[in-house]
C-alpha positions as CSV (number, residue, x, y, z in Angstrom):
1,M,91.8,98.5,104.5
2,K,93.3,94.9,104.1
3,T,90.2,93.9,101.8
4,R,90.6,96.9,99.6
5,F,94.2,96.1,99.1
6,S,93.4,92.4,98.2
7,A,90.6,93.7,95.9
8,F,93.1,96.1,94.2
9,L,95.9,93.5,94.0
10,A,93.4,90.9,92.3
11,A,92.1,93.5,89.9
12,T,95.6,94.4,89.0
13,L,96.7,90.8,88.4
14,L,93.6,90.0,86.3
15,A,93.5,93.2,84.0
16,L,97.5,92.4,83.4
17,T,96.8,89.0,82.7
18,A,93.9,89.9,80.2
19,A,96.0,92.5,78.5
20,V,98.9,90.1,78.0
21,A,97.0,86.9,77.0
22,V,94.3,89.0,74.6
23,A,96.9,90.8,72.8
24,P,97.9,88.3,70.3
25,V,94.6,86.5,70.0
26,S,95.3,85.5,66.3
27,A,98.5,84.1,67.4
28,Q,96.8,81.9,70.0
29,E,94.6,80.8,67.3
30,T,97.2,79.6,64.9
31,G,100.4,79.2,67.0
32,D,101.6,75.5,68.1
33,F,102.1,74.4,71.7
34,V,105.6,75.8,71.9
35,A,104.2,79.5,71.3
36,K,101.3,79.1,73.5
37,G,103.8,77.7,76.3
38,T,105.9,80.7,75.8
39,L,103.0,83.1,76.0
40,I,101.9,81.2,79.2
41,I,105.6,81.5,80.9
42,M,105.4,85.3,80.1
43,V,101.9,85.6,81.7
44,I,103.0,83.8,84.8
45,M,106.2,85.8,85.0
46,S,104.2,89.1,84.7
47,M,101.6,87.7,87.4
48,G,104.4,86.9,89.8
49,S,106.1,90.3,89.2
50,W,103.2,92.5,89.9
51,Y,102.3,90.1,92.9
52,I,105.8,90.6,94.6
53,L,105.9,94.2,93.7
54,I,102.5,95.1,95.0
55,T,102.9,93.1,98.2
56,K,106.3,94.3,99.1
57,I,105.2,97.9,98.6
58,I,102.3,97.2,101.2
59,D,105.0,95.6,103.4
60,Q,107.3,98.6,103.2
61,V,104.1,100.7,104.2
62,K,103.6,98.7,107.3
63,L,107.3,98.8,108.1
64,S,107.5,102.6,108.0
65,G,104.5,102.8,110.4
66,Q,106.2,100.3,112.8
67,A,109.3,102.3,112.6
68,S,107.3,105.3,113.8
69,D,105.7,103.5,116.5
70,A,109.1,102.3,117.9
71,R,110.3,105.8,117.7
72,S,107.2,107.2,119.7
73,K,106.4,104.2,122.1
74,F,109.5,102.1,122.7
75,W,111.8,104.9,124.0
76,K,109.2,106.6,126.3
77,A,108.5,103.2,128.1
78,A,109.9,102.7,131.7
79,S,111.7,99.6,130.7
80,V,112.7,97.6,127.8
81,Q,110.1,95.0,128.7
82,A,107.5,97.7,128.7
83,G,108.7,98.9,125.5
84,A,108.7,95.9,123.7
85,A,105.1,95.0,124.9
86,S,104.0,98.4,123.6
87,L,104.9,97.4,120.1
88,K,102.5,95.3,117.9
89,E,102.8,91.7,117.4
90,G,104.6,90.7,114.3
91,S,106.4,94.1,114.3
92,P,110.2,93.6,113.2
93,F,111.2,96.1,116.1
94,R,109.4,93.9,118.8
95,F,111.4,90.9,117.4
96,I,114.4,92.6,117.7
97,A,113.7,93.8,121.1
98,D,112.5,90.5,122.4
99,S,115.6,88.8,121.0
100,G,117.8,91.2,122.8
101,I,115.8,90.5,126.3
102,K,115.8,86.9,125.8
103,A,119.6,87.0,125.4
104,T,120.1,88.9,128.6
105,E,117.8,86.2,130.4
106,H,119.2,83.0,128.8
107,H,122.9,83.9,129.1
108,E,123.6,80.7,130.9
109,G,125.2,77.1,130.6
110,A,128.8,76.1,130.5
111,L,129.3,77.0,126.7
112,L,127.3,80.2,126.8
113,E,129.3,81.4,129.9
114,Q,132.5,81.4,128.0
115,I,131.0,84.3,125.9
116,D,130.8,87.5,127.7
117,L,127.3,89.1,128.0
118,N,128.0,92.1,125.7
119,T,129.1,89.6,122.9
120,W,126.0,87.4,123.5
121,V,123.8,90.3,123.3
122,S,125.5,91.6,120.1
123,M,125.0,88.3,118.4
124,S,121.5,87.8,119.1
125,I,120.5,91.4,118.1
126,Q,122.5,91.2,115.0
127,R,120.7,87.6,114.0
128,A,117.5,89.3,114.4
129,V,118.6,92.0,112.2
130,D,119.6,89.6,109.7
131,K,116.3,87.6,109.8
132,V,114.5,91.1,109.3
133,Q,116.6,91.9,106.3
134,S,116.4,88.6,104.7
135,R,112.5,88.8,104.9
136,L,112.8,92.2,103.3
137,Q,114.5,90.6,100.3
138,D,112.1,87.7,99.8
139,G,111.0,88.0,96.2
140,L,113.8,90.3,94.7
141,A,115.6,87.2,93.1
142,F,112.3,86.6,91.3
143,L,112.0,90.1,90.0
144,A,115.8,90.2,89.0
145,T,115.1,86.7,87.2
146,V,112.1,87.9,85.3
147,G,113.9,91.1,84.4
148,S,116.8,89.4,82.8
149,T,115.2,86.5,81.2
150,A,111.8,87.8,80.1
151,P,113.0,89.6,77.1
152,F,114.7,86.5,75.7
153,V,111.7,84.5,76.3
154,G,109.8,86.8,74.2
155,L,112.6,86.7,71.6
156,F,112.5,83.0,71.6
157,G,108.7,83.1,70.7
158,T,109.3,85.6,68.1
159,V,112.0,83.4,66.3
160,W,109.8,80.3,66.6
161,G,106.7,82.1,65.3
162,I,108.6,83.7,62.3
163,Y,110.2,80.5,61.4
164,H,106.7,78.7,61.2
165,A,105.2,81.7,59.6
166,L,107.8,81.3,56.7
167,T,107.5,77.6,56.6
168,A,103.7,78.1,56.2
169,I,104.2,80.7,53.5
170,G,106.8,78.9,51.4
171,M,104.6,75.6,51.5
172,S,101.6,77.7,50.3
173,G,103.9,79.2,47.5
174,Q,102.5,82.6,48.2
175,A,105.2,85.1,49.1
176,S,103.4,88.4,48.6
177,I,103.9,91.1,51.1
178,D,100.3,90.6,52.6
179,K,100.8,87.0,53.2
180,V,104.1,87.8,54.9
181,A,103.3,90.6,57.0
182,G,100.4,89.3,59.1
183,P,102.2,86.1,60.6
184,V,105.6,87.8,60.8
185,G,103.9,90.9,62.9
186,E,102.0,88.5,65.1
187,A,105.3,86.7,65.9
188,L,107.0,90.0,66.8
189,I,104.3,90.7,69.4
190,M,106.1,88.2,71.5
191,T,109.0,90.4,71.6
192,A,106.9,93.3,72.8
193,I,105.3,91.2,75.5
194,G,108.6,90.1,76.8
195,L,109.7,93.6,77.2
196,A,106.3,94.7,79.0
197,V,107.1,91.7,81.4
198,A,110.7,92.6,82.0
199,V,110.6,96.3,82.2
200,P,108.3,96.5,85.3
201,A,110.1,93.8,86.9
202,V,113.4,95.7,86.5
203,L,111.9,99.1,87.8
204,G,110.1,97.3,90.7
205,Y,113.5,95.4,91.8
206,N,115.4,98.7,91.7
207,F,112.6,100.8,93.7
208,L,112.4,97.8,96.2
209,V,116.2,97.7,96.7
210,R,116.2,101.4,97.5
211,R,113.2,101.2,99.8
212,N,115.0,98.3,101.6
213,K,118.0,100.1,102.1
214,S,116.0,103.0,103.9
215,A,114.1,100.7,105.8
216,M,117.4,98.7,107.0
217,E,118.7,102.0,108.3
218,D,116.0,102.3,110.7
219,V,116.3,98.8,111.7
220,R,119.8,99.0,112.5
221,A,119.7,102.2,114.2
222,F,117.1,100.8,116.6
223,S,119.1,97.5,117.0
224,A,122.3,99.8,118.0
225,D,120.3,101.6,120.5
226,L,118.6,98.8,121.9
227,H,122.0,97.1,122.4
228,S,123.2,100.0,124.4
229,V,119.9,100.1,126.4
230,V,119.8,96.2,127.2
231,L,123.6,96.5,128.3
232,S,123.1,99.4,130.6
233,G,119.9,98.4,131.9
234,N,118.9,102.2,132.2
235,M,116.1,103.1,129.8
236,G,115.5,106.5,131.3
237,K,118.7,108.1,130.3
238,T,118.3,106.9,126.5
239,A,114.5,108.0,126.4
240,V,115.6,111.4,127.5
241,K,118.2,111.5,124.4
242,K,115.5,110.6,122.2
């Protein structure tokens, strides 16, 4: 399954890169380094956006499966330690459970003893939840940046291309419509590419934000129940309620 996902990811990135890079072929042949650099920047933006979007969707699917495992395995265990051991390595739910267990086992020391056990466990579990949330939000800033800047990058490429096209036409002394339409049309393609880069980034950002909100609801529900179980030391009663 992992190999198929990797192949799908590579094929998507290559296809998108080829589609974006090959579209303005004549513009690449006649454009200067600024036009080509603008195009390369947009290709990099597009590759990064699609990479983040696809990998985040894969992570969301994994997290959904891990949430199901936590509901079906953890709460049926005889103890918190056994429940944590039943979860897969790398699962955020196991990470939260291990954090709660360690908090109860290492509540010692002159400074820590000034904090009651309830507060210490709550702080430890909340820090673990915050780390999980931070991990889910990785890459979203890049998508937001691409979505807000790519149209302007494309517009810059268009303005630059039109300027040089009109300059070349003026120097040649031929201002007929057939001489103007070609270079100006090629320059306008840069704006279209900028929009093609920005739209998937914006849609992907909104989609991932909604998915992350739903995923964090499961994580917070698990952490709240875990907090009660760890403090009570009685998994049996909570398992019955589940």
